[in-house]
C-alpha positions in Angstrom: 22.3 -19.0 29.6 19.0 -17.0 30.7 17.0 -18.7 28.3 18.2 -22.1 29.2 17.3 -21.4 32.6 13.9 -20.0 31.8 13.4 -23.3 29.8 14.5 -25.4 32.7 12.3 -23.6 34.9 9.0 -23.9 32.7 9.6 -27.7 32.2 9.9 -28.3 35.6 7.0 -26.3 36.5 5.0 -28.3 33.7 6.3 -31.9 35.1 5.1 -31.0 38.6 1.9 -29.8 37.7 1.6 -32.4 35.3 2.3 -35.1 37.8 -0.3 -33.6 40.4 -3.1 -33.4 37.8 -2.6 -37.3 36.8 -2.5 -38.0 40.5 -5.5 -36.4 41.3 -7.6 -37.7 38.2 -5.9 -41.0 37.4 -5.6 -40.0 33.8 -1.9 -41.3 33.1 -1.8 -39.5 29.7 -2.0 -36.1 31.3 0.9 -33.8 30.6 1.8 -30.0 29.5 3.7 -29.2 26.1 4.3 -25.6 25.5 2.3 -24.2 28.0 -1.2 -26.1 27.0 -2.6 -29.1 28.9 -2.8 -32.5 26.7 -4.7 -35.8 27.6 -2.6 -38.0 25.5 -2.5 -36.3 22.1 -5.7 -34.1 22.5 -5.4 -30.8 24.0 -7.8 -30.2 27.1 -10.1 -27.4 26.4 -9.4 -24.2 28.6 -12.3 -22.2 27.9 -12.3 -20.2 31.1 -9.9 -17.1 30.4 -8.4 -17.8 34.1 -6.8 -21.0 32.9 -5.3 -19.6 30.2 -1.6 -18.6 30.2 -0.4 -15.5 29.0 3.3 -14.5 27.8 5.5 -14.1 31.0 3.3 -16.6 32.9 5.2 -19.8 33.5 5.9 -19.6 37.2 5.0 -22.9 39.2 2.0 -21.1 41.1 0.8 -20.7 37.4 0.9 -24.1 36.3 -0.3 -25.1 39.9 -3.3 -23.2 39.7 -3.9 -24.2 36.1 -3.3 -27.7 37.0 -5.7 -28.0 39.9 -8.3 -26.2 38.0 -8.5 -28.2 35.2 -8.3 -31.4 37.8 -11.1 -30.6 39.4 -13.1 -30.2 36.0 -12.0 -33.4 35.2 -13.1 -34.9 38.4 -16.5 -33.2 39.1 -17.8 -32.4 35.3 -19.7 -35.1 32.9 -18.5 -33.9 29.6 -21.6 -35.4 27.7 -24.1 -34.0 30.2 -22.3 -30.5 29.7 -22.5 -30.7 26.2 -26.3 -31.4 26.1 -27.0 -28.5 28.2 -24.4 -25.8 26.8 -26.2 -23.1 24.8 -25.1 -22.8 21.0 -24.8 -18.8 20.8 -20.9 -18.2 21.3 -21.5 -15.6 23.9 -24.0 -17.6 26.1 -21.6 -20.5 25.4 -18.6 -18.5 26.7 -20.3 -17.3 30.0 -21.6 -21.1 30.4 -18.0 -22.6 30.1 -16.9 -20.3 32.4 -19.6 -20.8 35.0 -18.9 -24.8 34.9 -15.4 -24.0 35.8 -16.0 -21.9 38.8 -18.8 -24.6 39.7 -16.1 -27.6 39.7 -13.2 -25.3 41.5 -16.0 -24.5 44.2 -15.9 -28.4 44.9 -12.3 -28.6 46.1 -12.2 -30.7 49.2 -11.2 -29.6 52.6 -9.1 -32.2 52.8 -6.9 -30.7 50.3 -6.6 -26.8 51.6 -3.4 -26.3 49.2 -5.5 -27.2 46.0 -8.0 -24.6 47.3 -5.3 -22.0 47.8 -4.0 -22.6 44.2 -7.3 -22.1 42.5 -8.0 -19.3 44.5 -4.4 -17.6 44.0 -4.6 -18.1 39.9 -8.4 -16.4 39.7 -6.9 -13.2 41.8 -3.8 -13.6 39.7 -5.7 -13.4 36.6 -7.7 -10.8 38.0 -4.9 -8.4 38.9 -3.6 -8.7 35.3 -7.2 -8.0 33.6 -6.8 -4.6 35.7 -3.5 -3.9 35.3 -3.7 -4.5 31.0 -6.3 -1.9 31.2 -8.8 -4.1 29.5 -11.7 -3.0 32.1 -11.5 0.6 30.6 -14.2 -0.3 27.8 -17.8 -0.9 28.6 -17.7 -4.4 27.6 -14.3 -5.1 29.6 -16.0 -3.7 32.8 -19.2 -5.8 32.3 -17.2 -9.0 31.7 -14.9 -8.1 34.9 -18.0 -7.2 37.3 -19.6 -10.3 36.1 -16.7 -12.6 36.5 -15.9 -11.2 39.8 -19.4 -11.4 41.2 -19.6 -15.1 39.9 -16.2 -16.1 41.5 -17.1 -14.3 44.8 -20.6 -16.1 45.4 -19.6 -19.2 44.0 -16.4 -19.7 45.7 -17.5 -17.8 48.8 -14.8 -15.6 48.8 -14.5 -11.8 49.4 -13.5 -9.4 46.8 -10.5 -7.0 47.6 -11.5 -3.6 48.6 -10.4 -2.0 45.5 -12.4 -4.5 43.3 -15.3 -3.9 45.4 -15.3 -0.1 45.1 -14.7 -0.4 41.3 -17.6 -2.6 40.7 -20.2 -1.2 42.6 -22.2 0.7 39.9 -21.8 -2.5 37.8 -22.5 -5.0 40.3 -25.8 -2.8 41.3 -27.3 -3.2 38.1 -26.2 -6.9 37.6 -26.7 -8.5 41.0 -30.8 -8.5 41.1 -30.7 -9.8 37.6 -28.5 -13.0 38.5 -27.1 -13.0 41.8 -29.9 -15.4 42.8 -28.9 -17.6 40.4 -25.4 -17.7 41.6 -26.2 -18.5 45.0 -28.2 -21.4 43.8 -25.1 -22.7 42.2 -23.3 -22.2 45.4 -25.8 -23.9 47.4 -26.3 -27.1 44.5 -22.6 -26.9 43.1 -22.6 -30.9 43.5 -25.7 -31.3 41.0 -24.3 -30.6 37.8 -27.8 -30.7 35.9 -29.4 -28.4 38.4 -26.2 -25.8 38.0 -26.5 -26.1 34.5 -29.9 -24.5 34.2 -29.1 -21.7 36.7 -26.2 -21.3 34.4 -28.1 -21.0 31.1 -30.2 -18.4 32.5 -27.3 -16.5 33.7 -25.5 -16.7 30.1 -28.9 -15.7 28.4 -29.1 -12.5 30.4 -25.3 -11.5 30.0 -25.4 -12.2 26.4 -28.7 -10.0 25.8 -26.9 -7.1 28.0 -24.0 -7.7 25.5 -26.1 -8.0 22.5 -28.0 -4.9 23.1 -24.8 -2.7 24.1 -22.7 -4.0 20.7 -25.1 -4.9 18.2 -23.9 -2.9 15.6 -20.1 -3.7 16.1 -19.5 -7.1 15.9 -15.6 -6.8 16.2 -16.2 -5.2 19.8 -17.0 -8.8 21.0 -13.1 -9.2 21.8 -11.2 -7.2 24.1 -7.6 -6.9 23.3 -5.5 -4.7 25.3 -1.6 -5.3 25.0 -1.0 -8.6 25.3 -4.1 -9.2 27.1 -6.8 -10.9 25.1 -10.5 -12.0 25.8 -12.5 -13.2 23.2 -16.2 -13.7 23.5 -16.2 -15.9 20.0 -16.4 -19.5 21.0 -17.6 -22.1 19.1 -19.8 -25.2 20.6 -17.3 -27.3 18.8 -13.8 -27.9 19.9 -11.0 -26.5 17.4 -13.0 -23.3 17.1 -15.5 -24.6 14.7 -13.1 -26.7 12.8 -13.1 -30.4 12.8 -9.7 -32.0 14.6 -7.6 -34.4 12.8 -8.5 -37.4 13.6 -5.6 -39.9 14.9 -5.3 -43.2 17.0 -2.7 -45.3 18.7 -0.3 -47.2 16.5 0.3 -50.7 18.2 3.2 -51.5 15.9 4.8 -48.1 16.6 4.5 -48.7 20.6 5.4 -52.4 20.4 8.8 -50.9 18.4 9.3 -48.6 21.4 9.0 -45.5 19.1 11.3 -46.9 16.6 10.1 -45.7 13.1 11.5 -48.1 10.1 11.8 -47.2 6.5 11.8 -50.1 4.1 14.1 -48.4 1.5 15.7 -44.9 1.0 16.9 -45.7 -2.3 14.4 -43.5 -4.6 14.2 -40.9 -2.0 14.6 -37.2 -3.5 15.4 -33.6 -2.5 14.6 -31.2 -5.3 15.0 -27.5 -5.7 11.5 -27.1 -7.5 12.8 -24.3 -10.1 15.1 -27.0 -11.4 12.3 -29.3 -12.2 9.8 -27.3 -13.8 9.8 -25.7 -17.2 10.6 -22.0 -17.0 7.4 -21.3 -19.4 5.1 -23.0 -16.5 6.5 -21.3 -13.9 6.1 -18.0 -15.5 2.5 -18.7 -16.6 1.8 -19.6 -13.2 3.6 -16.8 -11.8 1.4 -14.7 -13.6 -1.9 -15.9 -12.6 -0.6 -15.6 -8.7 0.0 -12.1 -9.4 -3.3 -11.3 -10.7 -5.0 -13.1 -7.8 -2.6 -11.2 -5.3 -3.6 -8.0 -6.8 -7.0 -7.4 -5.4 -6.2 -8.8 -1.9 -5.1 -5.4 -0.3 -3.2 -6.6 2.6 -1.1 -4.3 4.4 2.4 -6.2 4.1 3.8 -3.3 6.0 1.7 -3.4 9.1 2.5 -7.3 8.7 6.2 -6.8 8.7 6.3 -4.5 11.7 4.1 -6.9 13.5 6.5 -9.5 12.9 9.2 -7.8 13.6 7.5 -6.9 17.4 6.9 -10.4 17.8 10.6 -11.8 16.5 12.5 -9.2 17.5 14.8 -8.4 20.6 16.8 -5.4 21.5 20.5 -5.5 20.4 23.2 -2.8 21.6 24.3 -0.8 18.7 26.7 2.3 20.2 25.8 5.3 21.9 23.1 8.2 21.6 25.0 11.2 22.1 23.8 14.9 23.5 21.0 13.3 25.8 19.6 15.2 28.7 20.0 12.0 31.1 22.1 8.6 31.2 26.0 8.4 31.4 28.0 11.5 31.7 29.8 12.5 28.3 33.3 13.4 29.3 33.8 14.9 25.8 31.0 17.6 26.4 31.8 18.8 30.2 33.6 21.6 28.4 30.4 23.1 27.4 29.2 23.2 30.9 31.9 25.9 31.2 31.0 28.2 28.3 27.2 27.3 28.7 26.1 26.8 32.6 22.5 25.8 31.4 23.5 23.2 29.1 21.9 19.9 30.0 22.5 18.0 26.8 25.6 16.3 28.7 24.9 12.9 28.6 25.0 9.5 26.7 22.7 6.6 26.6 23.2 3.1 24.6 21.4 3.0 21.4 19.4 -0.2 20.5 18.0 -1.6 17.3 15.4 -4.6 17.0 17.0 -7.8 16.1 15.4 -10.5 14.3 17.6 -13.4 15.4 15.5 -16.4 14.4 15.1 -18.8 11.5 11.8 -19.4 10.1 10.7 -22.2 7.7 7.1 -22.9 6.2 6.8 -26.6 5.4 3.7 -27.2 3.1 1.8 -30.6 2.4 2.0 -31.4 -1.0 -0.8 -34.3 -1.0 -3.3 -34.6 -3.1 -6.1 -33.2 -0.8 -3.8 -29.9 -0.9 -4.4 -29.6 -4.9 -7.3 -27.4 -4.5 -5.8 -24.9 -2.0 -2.6 -24.5 -4.6 -3.5 -20.7 -5.5 -4.4 -19.9 -1.9 -1.4 -21.3 -0.4 1.1 -19.7 -3.1 -0.6 -16.3 -2.1 -0.1 -16.7 1.6 3.2 -17.9 1.2 4.3 -14.9 -1.2 2.5 -12.4 1.4 5.0 -14.2 4.1 7.9 -14.2 2.0 7.7 -10.7 1.7 6.8 -9.7 4.9 9.4 -11.7 6.6 11.9 -10.0 4.5 10.9 -6.4 5.6 11.1 -7.6 9.2 14.8 -8.6 8.7 14.0 -12.5 8.8 14.5 -14.5 5.5 12.7 -17.6 5.6 12.7 -21.0 3.7 9.8 -22.3 2.0 9.8 -26.2 2.1 7.2 -28.9 0.8 6.9 -32.5 0.9 5.1 -35.1 -1.1 5.9 -38.8 -2.6 7.1 -39.4 -6.2 4.4 -42.3 -6.4 1.0 -43.3 -5.7 0.6 -46.4 -3.4 4.0 -47.0 -2.8 6.3 -47.3 -6.2 9.2 -49.0 -6.3 9.7 -49.8 -2.7 6.4 -51.4 -2.5 7.5 -53.5 -5.2 10.8 -54.5 -3.4 9.0 -55.4 -0.6 6.4 -57.4 -2.5 9.4 -59.1 -4.4 10.9 -59.9 -0.8 7.6 -61.8 0.4 6.2 -59.1 2.0 7.9 -59.7 5.5 5.6 -58.1 8.6 6.1 -54.5 9.7 8.0 -53.3 6.7 7.8 -49.5 7.7 7.2 -46.8 5.4 6.8 -48.0 2.1 6.9 -45.0 -0.4 9.7 -43.2 -2.1 9.3 -39.2 -0.5 10.2 -36.1 -2.1 11.3 -33.0 -0.6 10.8 -30.1 -2.2 12.5 -26.9 -1.8 10.9 -23.7 -3.2 13.1 -21.3 -1.2 16.0 -21.6 0.9 17.3 -19.1 3.4 19.8 -18.0 0.9 17.8 -16.9 -1.4 16.0 -13.4 -1.7 12.2 -13.2 -2.2 12.5 -11.4 -5.4 14.4 -14.6 -6.6 12.4 -16.9 -5.3 9.2 -15.5 -6.6 9.0 -17.5 -9.8 9.2 -21.0 -7.7 6.1 -20.3 -5.5 4.1 -20.9 -9.3 5.2 -24.2 -8.8 2.2 -24.7 -6.4 -0.4 -24.5 -8.9 1.2 -27.4 -10.9 -1.3 -30.3 -10.2 0.8 -33.2 -10.8 3.1 -32.4 -7.9 0.6 -33.1 -5.4 0.6 -37.0 -4.3 0.9 -38.4 -1.0 2.5 -37.3 2.4 5.1 -38.9 4.9 4.6 -35.9 7.5 7.0 -37.0 10.3 9.7 -37.7 7.9 9.3 -33.9 6.2 8.9 -32.5 9.7 12.4 -33.9 10.9 14.0 -32.7 7.6 12.8 -29.2 7.9 13.9 -29.3 11.6 17.7 -30.5 10.6 17.8 -27.4 8.1 16.6 -25.1 10.9 19.4 -26.7 13.5 21.7 -25.8 10.3 21.1 -21.9 11.1 23.2 -20.1 13.6 20.1 -18.4 15.2 18.7 -17.9 18.7 15.3 -19.4 17.9 13.8 -21.6 15.1 10.4 -21.9 14.0 8.9 -24.0 11.9 5.3 -23.6 10.5 3.7 -26.9 8.9 0.4 -26.0 6.6 -1.2 -29.2 6.1 -5.0 -30.2 5.4 -5.3 -33.4 7.4 -3.0 -36.5 8.8 -0.1 -38.2 7.5 -1.1 -40.4 4.4 0.5 -42.9 2.5 -1.8 -45.8 1.6 1.1 -48.5 1.1 2.6 -47.8 4.3 -1.0 -47.7 6.2 -1.8 -51.0 4.8 1.3 -52.7 5.2 1.5 -51.5 9.0 -1.3 -49.9 10.7 -3.7 -47.4 10.0 -2.0 -44.7 12.8 1.7 -46.0 12.0 2.3 -42.5 10.5 0.3 -40.5 12.8 2.2 -41.7 15.8 5.4 -41.3 14.1 4.8 -37.5 13.1 3.2 -36.7 17.2 6.6 -38.4 18.2 8.5 -36.2 15.5 6.9 -33.0 17.0 7.8 -33.9 20.9 11.3 -34.4 19.9 11.6 -31.0 18.1 10.2 -29.3 20.8 12.0 -31.0 23.9 15.2 -31.8 22.3 16.0 -29.5 19.6 14.5 -26.4 20.5 12.6 -25.6 17.4 9.2 -24.3 17.9 6.6 -26.0 15.4 3.7 -24.5 14.6 0.5 -26.0 12.6 -1.6 -24.1 10.4 -4.4 -26.2 9.5 -6.5 -25.8 6.2 -9.7 -26.5 7.3 -8.9 -28.7 9.7 -7.5 -28.1 13.8 -4.5 -29.7 13.9 -4.0 -29.0 17.6 -3.9 -33.3 18.1 -0.3 -33.0 16.6 1.1 -29.5 17.1 0.4 -27.8 20.8 0.4 -24.4 18.7 -1.6 -24.3 15.9 -4.3 -22.2 13.9 -7.1 -23.6 11.6 -7.7 -21.2 8.6 -10.4 -21.4 5.9 -8.8 -20.7 2.9 -12.2 -20.9 0.8 -12.8 -17.5 2.5 -10.2 -16.0 1.1 -6.7 -14.4 2.8 -7.3 -10.8 4.7 -5.7 -8.9 7.5 -7.7 -10.4 10.4 -6.2 -14.1 9.2 -2.6 -12.5 9.4 -3.2 -10.5 12.9 -4.1 -14.4 14.2 -0.6 -15.6 12.7 0.8 -13.1 14.5 -0.9 -13.9 17.8 -0.2 -17.6 17.1 3.7 -16.6 17.4 3.8 -14.5 19.9 1.9 -16.7 22.4 4.4 -19.6 21.4 6.6 -18.1 23.8 10.2 -16.9 23.4 13.2 -18.9 24.4 
């Protein structure tokens, strides 16, 4: 019940804030999905740290402060000019992005005092969270915090709280002479983006030099992590953390049909257990190749399992702990008080254990372009399969492809009927089960060898596959349901695209993902193989499998699940 109320409150805050953003900017496509702001299907960048929602920040005040800050950025910042002025160095760009956001927030009109209060309140809430997390206890943390407070105070013309002022005095004394004049210039000329951009570049260069001189021997320290608070300096000049975003567009046919998706024929569609359709000798040989590749990775599966348990589990009461020195009085031990007046272990407490009450499925795109990643994907899924099992969560591993290239039998039927307009999906889909929820990871290991079978990879109808995987998840009686889609591109079926329009399957996938999140309660995550999948999945992570798998990738995956929010 509480989870449902929490979702309703979050949805209300998102809808209210999105309506304000649309009114302030005139952009009809602005909305929130899963705590992230979107303009139609493309996520809005939130490079300024104080615009990034953390776990537990889902109130109307949180959303309003972020929405007003983004609206001011959209109204007063020219993206093309910003891109030309922005430095290439990641640390410099991080500072530059932050200063541009503060400049636009300082332009909140006097006629809208509520907007000014919202952005000021949001920055102060972020500052308090930074201090409470302990992130300012490191030398990098205090440097960044001092810069942020100086920049905000001068550009916004706002005083700092007395305790913050005292904390920053030593660091500010060193920074002030170097950047104070440029910050004041940004305040004076905040309406001139080009002029402020030049000042911001100088400040960014100065800060980056200080970071580099202090941490040049420790690249990992360019990130500040404390608890669930994270501040990363590794920002790439391109959206999508250095990965090209998936390209999409609008399907006029899909819109004309008011989102109703058509399938010309289901007659030849199949669902297969992979292990039943690949010869055992082939699976065994491929499994040997996979085991050899896994042997040299050195992934700490126990550590990953503990991380998954921490992210997915919740405390479940399991009886009592007796003989405690505080808690509820245990009547059975009162006689000990008579025989031993100094005895203090007369109490009992609730005993809890972590329960991972969730259903998880991995859905792998088995289209032709994924063929080259077959071994790496199989290795990744093998590691996840074992780690989730150790964490007490049995997962499903599913896949999707087509039975033919270029449409196959449905396309031939369509041609025989005179090629009627707008036929919808024209291929015969094949949904694959590598491991179901009831099969142990040990028994499922051989089936992963099928990812090395080259002729399995054809084309991909992603939207229907996501629907199918969500349906399987909903059949499991679990509190939380997660679907991780592993793909390297947009939906692609050449016959369907030619007979309808280029983005028919693309738009269907987006509609399915929205429905899964809003109506079915399934959290859908995108794992992009060399591609930023955020245009489709609001919660996504891009990975370059050509670089191999390491603990850093699995740590990033844990952060992705953790930031997805719990129901």
